[in-house]
C-alpha positions, 0 to 999 in steps of 0.5 A: 262170538258172544251172542246169538244175534248172527244165528237169529239173523240167519234163521229170521225166516225159519219156523221149523228146523232139524239139527244134525246133532252128533253130540260133538263140540260143534253141534252141541254149541249150535243146539245150545244157541238154538235153545236160547233162540227158541226162548226168544222165539217161542214159535220156533219148532226145534228138533234134533236127529242123531245118526248112529253109524255103528262104527265105534264101540262107544256109539251107544254111549253117545246116543245116551249122552244126546238123549240126556242133553235133549231131555234137559233142554226139551228138544225132541230127538230122533235117533236113526241107525244107518249102515255104512258101506266103506267099499263105496268111496271109503268110510268117510264118504260112505258115512256122509252119504248115509247121514244125508240120506237119513236126513232126507227121509226124516225132514218134515214139510217146510222144515230146514236142515241145520248142520254145524260145520265151522270155519276150520271144516271149510279149510279141510274141505277145500284142501281135500278138493285140491288133493282130488284135483277138483275144479271151481265147483269142488273148490267152492267147498261148503256153501252156507246155504243150499238145497237138500231136495225140497228142503233148505240146508243151512250151516250157521257156524260156517264163519266161526272158528273152532276156537270161538266154538270152544270159547262159547262151550266153556263160557256156558259150561257145555259138555260134549262127546270127543269122538275117539276116531278124530285122533286117527290121522289115517283119515284124510280129514283128521290128517289135515286137522291134526298135522297140516292146518296147525302148521299153516295157521301158525305161519299165517294166522288168517289162513282159514279165513282166506281159504273161506274167501277163496271158496266163496269166490269159487262158489260165485264163479260157479253160480255165474256159470250156472246162470250163463249156461242154464238156457243152453242146457235147457235146450239140450235136455228133454223132459226125461232128462236125456241130453242131445249130442249133436248141438255139442259137437261144434262147442269148445271143450271147455263149454262142452264139459261145463254143460256135461257137469251141469247135466250130471249135477241135474241128474243128482250124480257125483261129479266125475273127474276131468278124465271121466268127462273126456271118456264120456264124450269120446267113448260114449257120445262120439262112439260109432252109430251102431255101437252100444257104448256105456260108461259107469260112474259110481252107482250109475252109467251113461249110455247113448241111444239115437244121438242122446245121452241117458243117465241110468242106474246100474241094472241087473242083467235078466238074460238068464231069467225064466219064470213059469206063470202057472196060476194066472189068477194071481199076478206074476211078480217080475225080478229086479223091481220090474213090477208084475204081469196080471190078467185084466181088461186093460192089458194087451189082447192075446189068444189063450194058451192051449192045454199043452202050452205052458205060459213062460216069461223070459227076457231074451229070445233069438230068431225072426218073427212076424208081428201084428201090423207089419208085413214080413219076418224080422229078426228080434234085434231089428224089431227092437231098433224099428220100435225105438226100444233102447238097448237097456230096455230090451233085456228088461221087457218081459217076453211072453212065450207059450211053450217055445213060441214067442207070443208077445213082448209086453207093452211093445208088440204081439206076434202072429202066433199070439194074435187072438182068433175071436173074442171067445179065445182072447184074454188080456195081459197087463204089465204093471210097472212100479218104476214109470221113468222111461216107461213106454207111453200111451200116446205112441211114444215117450220122450225116450222114443219107445214104442206104443203101449199095446 
């Protein structure tokens, strides 16, 4: 690598780029090349971002180095501090997740993210995927380009070896950071870099390039499968992202699991193991009709309702919550991001509470009730079923009580005890939800089949 021609070709259509700049060898070489490219293309808008993980006592000195280098080369630098929770999948995975979340928050419109992974990194990634027992998607390792949300993510150095990067750095007298943790073989990636790949490359000098070719072939196979299965998946998934179960019953295991993987990928979920996919199908999709199955996958869970699979964030149980709404002139904030209740003309019409009827909000109730518009008393569980309210929404729907009397389920139904007698004794309570996904619709039903908003 003796010129920036390869970089120039890769960035020919890019006008705004953000470089993930750690200050290490790889990103230092890429930043230097970008600065040279900018001198040839003055219209190229270049920024850098340094992620401060706070994991090393030297982290502040790394920030100082990056600032000094960016000042010298006149590159605007953003320094972002992140929290790394090593309990979630280990420290390496947690740090990566924190970095990419920060990148997503920082990217500007029409800006492309650049990261400096190289050929040897690709070998490490594929070997780690082999260790996990990954399929073709995992063995495809790192693509040279893909999308991070609405932004392109490019890896311009992916075909360059570390040896080539070192040669460039020495030729141009660059200085860079040596992260002390890179010598700690307790980390899987460092173990491969320090103890495994040198042996493999000594035996087979072209090993890293052969690995890259294998990763590229796996990537091509996955892309082909994506194209072949995209039409089938589109027929199974509705506007809310839920997946139909019935059409998959007659499919082969291979086709079914391939579709499940692509559905999960479409929900931005981490790819589950083969055993997790088997459990998802057998224990959730094929569970009894009256069951309420669920399978946790990372920070999410898959649940079944009316012959469809739902991908949902983990939710806090609100069964024990009780809130007294004493000052109805002020909105009542609900727990766990459920929004608020307030009085206005758009809300459900209820009778006003009497002087001895405190207004209470709960999320669980027992017993049978008469509701407006239906004959006969019904158990609450039966009402939820008839009104097509999924199980996970039942304990997250505010239940309005006057004292111990259930008056209404916000947005779902009003009991006879809550029906107004006349306009003079009526007020309106509106549930303003902050998260509108899976919200009950205004036209009778949403795609999730919920009941009409009252």
